[in-house]
C-alpha positions in Angstrom: 229.3 116.2 124.9 229.9 119.4 123.2 231.7 119.9 119.9 233.8 122.4 118.6 232.2 124.9 116.1 235.2 125.0 113.8 236.9 121.5 113.8 233.9 119.4 115.2 236.4 118.1 118.1 234.6 116.8 121.2 235.3 119.1 124.1 235.7 117.5 127.3 236.9 120.6 129.4 238.0 124.1 129.0 235.7 125.2 125.9 235.9 128.7 124.6 232.3 130.2 124.8 230.4 132.8 123.3 226.8 132.6 124.0 225.7 129.2 122.9 228.7 128.7 120.6 231.6 126.6 121.6 235.2 126.1 120.4 238.0 123.8 121.6 240.7 126.6 121.4 240.9 130.4 120.9 242.6 129.4 117.7 239.6 127.6 116.4 237.2 130.5 117.4 239.6 133.2 115.5 239.6 130.6 112.3 235.7 130.1 112.5 234.9 133.8 113.0 237.3 134.8 110.0 235.5 132.1 107.8 232.3 132.9 108.9 232.4 136.6 108.8 232.5 137.0 105.0 229.0 135.8 104.9 227.6 137.9 107.6 229.6 141.1 107.6 230.4 142.7 103.8 234.0 143.3 103.2 233.3 147.0 102.5 231.8 147.2 106.3 235.0 145.5 107.8 237.4 147.9 105.5 235.5 151.1 106.3 235.5 150.1 110.1 239.3 149.1 110.1 240.4 152.4 108.4 238.0 154.5 110.8 239.9 153.0 113.7 243.2 153.2 112.1 243.0 156.8 111.1 241.1 157.7 114.5 242.0 159.4 118.0 243.7 157.0 120.2 241.4 155.7 122.9 243.9 155.7 125.6 245.6 159.2 125.1 243.0 160.8 122.7 245.9 161.7 120.4 246.6 161.3 116.7 246.9 157.8 115.4 247.6 155.5 113.5 245.7 153.4 115.7 246.5 149.8 115.7 246.1 146.7 117.8 249.5 146.6 119.7 250.5 144.1 122.3 252.7 144.0 125.2 253.9 140.9 126.9 253.3 140.2 130.8 254.5 137.4 133.2 254.0 136.9 137.0 254.6 134.3 139.3 254.0 133.0 142.9 255.8 129.8 144.1 254.7 126.9 141.5 252.2 129.1 139.5 253.2 131.3 136.5 250.9 133.1 134.4 252.0 134.7 131.2 250.1 136.3 128.3 249.9 138.8 125.5 248.1 142.0 126.2 246.6 143.6 123.3 245.1 147.0 123.4 243.8 149.6 120.8 246.1 152.3 120.8 248.6 154.8 119.0 252.5 153.8 118.9 253.2 156.1 121.9 250.7 154.2 124.2 252.1 151.0 122.8 255.6 151.9 123.8 254.0 153.3 127.4 252.4 149.7 127.9 255.2 147.8 126.7 257.5 149.7 129.3 255.1 149.0 132.3 254.8 145.0 131.1 258.7 145.2 131.0 258.8 146.4 134.7 255.7 144.4 135.8 257.4 141.2 134.3 260.9 141.9 135.6 259.7 142.4 139.1 256.9 139.8 139.2 258.0 137.2 136.7 260.8 135.3 138.2 259.2 134.1 141.3 257.8 130.7 139.8 259.8 127.7 139.9 260.8 126.3 137.1 258.5 128.0 134.6 259.1 131.9 135.7 262.8 131.4 135.1 262.5 130.4 131.8 259.3 132.7 130.5 260.2 136.0 132.1 263.4 136.5 130.0 261.4 135.5 126.9 258.6 138.3 127.9 261.2 141.0 128.8 263.0 140.4 125.3 259.5 140.7 123.4 258.6 143.9 125.0 262.0 145.4 124.1 261.9 144.3 120.7 258.5 146.0 120.5 259.8 149.2 121.6 261.5 149.5 118.3 258.4 148.8 116.2 257.9 151.8 113.6 254.2 152.8 112.5 253.0 151.1 109.3 251.2 152.7 106.8 248.5 150.2 106.7 246.4 148.6 109.4 247.9 145.5 110.7 246.2 141.9 109.8 245.5 141.7 113.6 243.6 144.6 113.7 241.4 143.4 110.8 240.9 140.1 112.4 240.1 142.0 115.8 237.1 144.0 113.8 236.1 141.0 112.0 235.3 139.0 115.1 233.8 141.9 117.1 231.6 142.7 114.0 230.5 138.9 113.8 229.7 138.7 117.4 227.8 141.8 117.3 226.0 140.8 114.4 225.1 137.2 115.6 223.8 139.1 119.1 221.5 141.2 116.7 220.4 138.3 114.7 220.7 139.9 111.5 222.7 140.8 108.7 225.2 143.7 109.1 224.8 146.3 106.3 226.9 149.1 108.2 229.0 149.2 111.1 231.3 151.4 113.7 233.4 150.0 116.5 233.6 152.4 119.3 237.3 152.7 119.8 236.8 154.8 123.0 237.2 151.7 125.0 240.7 151.3 126.0 240.9 147.3 125.8 240.6 145.1 123.1 236.9 144.3 124.3 235.8 147.5 122.5 232.0 147.1 121.6 231.1 146.9 117.9 228.3 149.3 117.4 226.4 147.9 114.3 223.6 149.8 112.7 221.8 148.4 109.9 220.4 150.5 106.8 217.1 149.5 108.1 217.7 151.1 111.3 218.8 154.4 109.6 215.8 154.5 107.4 213.5 154.1 110.4 215.7 156.7 112.1 215.2 159.1 109.3 211.5 158.6 109.1 211.0 159.0 112.7 213.0 162.6 112.3 211.3 163.6 109.4 207.8 162.8 110.7 206.7 160.2 108.1 
Protein backbone atom coordinates (compact mmCIF):
# COMPACT_ATOMS: atom_id res chain seq x y z
CA UNK A 1 0.00 0.00 0.00
CA UNK A 2 1.13 3.53 -0.81
CA UNK A 3 1.78 6.05 1.95
CA UNK A 4 1.33 9.82 1.89
CA UNK A 5 4.62 11.71 1.39
CA UNK A 6 3.52 14.31 3.96
CA UNK A 7 1.57 12.66 6.80
CA UNK A 8 2.55 9.01 6.17
CA UNK A 9 -1.11 7.90 6.14
CA UNK A 10 -1.97 4.74 4.23
CA UNK A 11 -3.63 5.60 0.92
CA UNK A 12 -6.37 3.15 0.01
CA UNK A 13 -7.78 5.04 -2.99
CA UNK A 14 -7.84 8.50 -4.55
CA UNK A 15 -4.18 9.41 -4.17
CA UNK A 16 -2.94 12.74 -5.51
CA UNK A 17 0.00 11.82 -7.76
CA UNK A 18 3.00 13.54 -9.29
CA UNK A 19 5.46 11.15 -10.90
CA UNK A 20 6.29 8.53 -8.30
CA UNK A 21 5.15 10.71 -5.39
CA UNK A 22 1.80 10.13 -3.65
CA UNK A 23 -0.26 12.21 -1.21
CA UNK A 24 -3.54 11.46 0.54
CA UNK A 25 -5.02 14.87 -0.39
CA UNK A 26 -4.27 18.14 -2.18
CA UNK A 27 -3.78 19.78 1.22
CA UNK A 28 -1.03 17.30 2.08
CA UNK A 29 0.53 17.87 -1.33
CA UNK A 30 0.63 21.63 -0.71
CA UNK A 31 2.00 21.26 2.83
CA UNK A 32 4.67 18.84 1.62
CA UNK A 33 5.71 21.10 -1.26
CA UNK A 34 5.82 24.21 0.94
CA UNK A 35 8.02 22.40 3.45
CA UNK A 36 10.31 20.79 0.86
CA UNK A 37 10.70 23.78 -1.43
CA UNK A 38 12.98 25.62 0.99
CA UNK A 39 15.60 22.86 0.77
CA UNK A 40 15.55 22.71 -3.05
CA UNK A 41 14.69 26.19 -4.33
CA UNK A 42 16.28 29.22 -2.62
CA UNK A 43 13.93 31.90 -1.24
CA UNK A 44 15.59 34.53 -3.42
CA UNK A 45 14.61 32.58 -6.55
CA UNK A 46 11.00 32.23 -5.39
CA UNK A 47 10.78 35.93 -4.45
CA UNK A 48 12.21 37.07 -7.80
CA UNK A 49 9.91 34.77 -9.78
CA UNK A 50 6.84 35.91 -7.82
CA UNK A 51 7.68 39.59 -8.42
CA UNK A 52 8.41 38.96 -12.13
CA UNK A 53 4.96 37.43 -12.52
CA UNK A 54 3.22 40.05 -10.36
CA UNK A 55 4.71 42.99 -12.28
CA UNK A 56 4.54 41.28 -15.68
CA UNK A 57 1.93 41.24 -18.43
CA UNK A 58 -1.39 39.44 -18.01
CA UNK A 59 -1.24 36.06 -19.80
CA UNK A 60 -4.91 36.37 -20.82
CA UNK A 61 -5.22 39.91 -22.25
CA UNK A 62 -1.51 40.81 -22.52
CA UNK A 63 -2.28 44.02 -20.62
CA UNK A 64 -0.53 45.51 -17.61
CA UNK A 65 -0.68 43.79 -14.24
CA UNK A 66 -0.57 43.34 -11.42
CA UNK A 67 -0.86 39.65 -12.26
CA UNK A 68 -1.92 37.35 -9.47
CA UNK A 69 -3.60 34.00 -8.94
CA UNK A 70 -7.31 34.88 -9.06
CA UNK A 71 -10.16 32.46 -8.41
CA UNK A 72 -13.66 32.17 -9.77
CA UNK A 73 -16.19 29.65 -8.47
CA UNK A 74 -18.11 27.19 -10.64
CA UNK A 75 -20.86 24.65 -10.06
CA UNK A 76 -22.76 22.51 -12.54
CA UNK A 77 -25.20 19.69 -11.98
CA UNK A 78 -26.98 16.83 -13.71
CA UNK A 79 -29.67 14.92 -11.79
CA UNK A 80 -27.94 13.39 -8.73
CA UNK A 81 -24.45 14.58 -9.72
CA UNK A 82 -23.10 18.01 -8.78
CA UNK A 83 -19.56 19.22 -9.41
CA UNK A 84 -18.21 22.42 -7.86
CA UNK A 85 -14.70 23.82 -7.80
CA UNK A 86 -12.48 26.91 -7.67
CA UNK A 87 -11.04 27.84 -11.06
CA UNK A 88 -7.76 29.68 -10.35
CA UNK A 89 -5.89 31.48 -13.13
CA UNK A 90 -2.90 33.77 -13.42
CA UNK A 91 -4.36 37.05 -14.69
CA UNK A 92 -4.85 40.77 -14.07
CA UNK A 93 -7.77 42.05 -11.98
CA UNK A 94 -9.82 42.96 -15.08
CA UNK A 95 -9.53 39.41 -16.47
CA UNK A 96 -10.19 38.04 -12.99
CA UNK A 97 -13.49 39.95 -12.87
CA UNK A 98 -14.41 38.72 -16.38
CA UNK A 99 -13.72 35.13 -15.26
CA UNK A 100 -15.93 35.63 -12.20
CA UNK A 101 -18.79 36.99 -14.34
CA UNK A 102 -18.52 33.99 -16.70
CA UNK A 103 -18.46 31.57 -13.75
CA UNK A 104 -21.45 33.39 -12.21
CA UNK A 105 -23.57 32.85 -15.35
CA UNK A 106 -22.39 29.25 -15.91
CA UNK A 107 -23.20 28.40 -12.29
CA UNK A 108 -26.52 30.31 -12.40
CA UNK A 109 -27.63 28.30 -15.43
CA UNK A 110 -26.07 24.88 -14.84
CA UNK A 111 -25.79 24.67 -11.06
CA UNK A 112 -29.37 24.09 -9.96
CA UNK A 113 -30.06 20.78 -11.73
CA UNK A 114 -28.60 18.39 -9.15
CA UNK A 115 -30.66 17.20 -6.21
CA UNK A 116 -30.10 18.01 -3.38
CA UNK A 117 -26.52 19.37 -3.59
CA UNK A 118 -27.12 21.74 -6.52
CA UNK A 119 -29.71 23.70 -4.53
CA UNK A 120 -27.26 24.18 -1.65
CA UNK A 121 -23.96 24.79 -3.47
CA UNK A 122 -25.19 27.04 -6.31
CA UNK A 123 -26.14 30.04 -4.11
CA UNK A 124 -22.81 29.76 -2.29
CA UNK A 125 -20.78 29.82 -5.52
CA UNK A 126 -22.88 32.68 -6.93
CA UNK A 127 -22.30 34.81 -3.81
CA UNK A 128 -18.56 34.02 -3.80
CA UNK A 129 -18.30 35.28 -7.39
CA UNK A 130 -20.25 38.45 -6.57
CA UNK A 131 -18.08 39.18 -3.54
CA UNK A 132 -14.97 38.55 -5.64
CA UNK A 133 -16.04 41.25 -8.10
CA UNK A 134 -15.36 43.86 -5.41
CA UNK A 135 -11.78 42.71 -4.72
CA UNK A 136 -9.32 45.57 -5.11
CA UNK A 137 -5.77 45.19 -6.41
CA UNK A 138 -3.19 44.70 -3.70
CA UNK A 139 0.25 46.29 -3.65
CA UNK A 140 1.90 42.96 -2.90
CA UNK A 141 1.61 39.46 -4.40
CA UNK A 142 -0.79 37.14 -2.62
CA UNK A 143 0.22 34.16 -0.51
CA UNK A 144 -1.61 31.99 -3.08
CA UNK A 145 0.70 33.23 -5.86
CA UNK A 146 3.80 32.50 -3.77
CA UNK A 147 2.50 29.02 -2.96
CA UNK A 148 1.74 28.37 -6.64
CA UNK A 149 5.23 29.50 -7.71
CA UNK A 150 6.88 27.42 -4.96
CA UNK A 151 5.04 24.26 -5.98
CA UNK A 152 5.71 24.78 -9.70
CA UNK A 153 9.42 25.40 -9.09
CA UNK A 154 9.65 22.41 -6.76
CA UNK A 155 8.06 20.10 -9.33
CA UNK A 156 10.28 21.45 -12.09
CA UNK A 157 13.39 21.01 -9.96
CA UNK A 158 12.29 17.45 -9.09
CA UNK A 159 11.79 16.68 -12.79
CA UNK A 160 15.27 17.98 -13.57
CA UNK A 161 16.76 16.19 -10.58
CA UNK A 162 18.99 19.01 -9.47
CA UNK A 163 19.12 22.03 -7.20
CA UNK A 164 17.61 25.16 -8.72
CA UNK A 165 19.81 28.26 -8.67
CA UNK A 166 17.74 30.56 -10.91
CA UNK A 167 14.21 30.36 -12.21
CA UNK A 168 11.48 31.92 -14.26
CA UNK A 169 7.86 30.88 -14.77
CA UNK A 170 6.42 31.41 -18.23
CA UNK A 171 3.08 33.10 -17.49
CA UNK A 172 1.99 33.10 -21.12
CA UNK A 173 0.00 29.98 -20.20
CA UNK A 174 -3.55 31.10 -19.39
CA UNK A 175 -4.08 28.53 -16.64
CA UNK A 176 -2.52 27.59 -13.34
CA UNK A 177 -0.70 24.85 -15.18
CA UNK A 178 1.91 27.41 -16.28
CA UNK A 179 5.20 25.63 -16.81
CA UNK A 180 8.06 26.51 -14.52
CA UNK A 181 11.10 27.35 -16.64
CA UNK A 182 14.10 26.52 -14.48
CA UNK A 183 17.64 27.30 -15.57
CA UNK A 184 20.67 26.56 -13.41
CA UNK A 185 23.75 28.74 -13.21
CA UNK A 186 25.69 25.85 -14.72
CA UNK A 187 23.40 25.88 -17.78
CA UNK A 188 23.89 29.64 -18.14
CA UNK A 189 27.66 29.25 -17.93
CA UNK A 190 27.65 26.41 -20.48
CA UNK A 191 25.54 28.55 -22.82
CA UNK A 192 27.90 31.51 -22.43
CA UNK A 193 30.92 29.32 -23.18
CA UNK A 194 29.26 27.84 -26.27
CA UNK A 195 28.33 31.32 -27.48
CA UNK A 196 31.83 32.73 -26.84
CA UNK A 197 33.53 29.70 -28.37
CA UNK A 198 35.42 28.42 -25.31
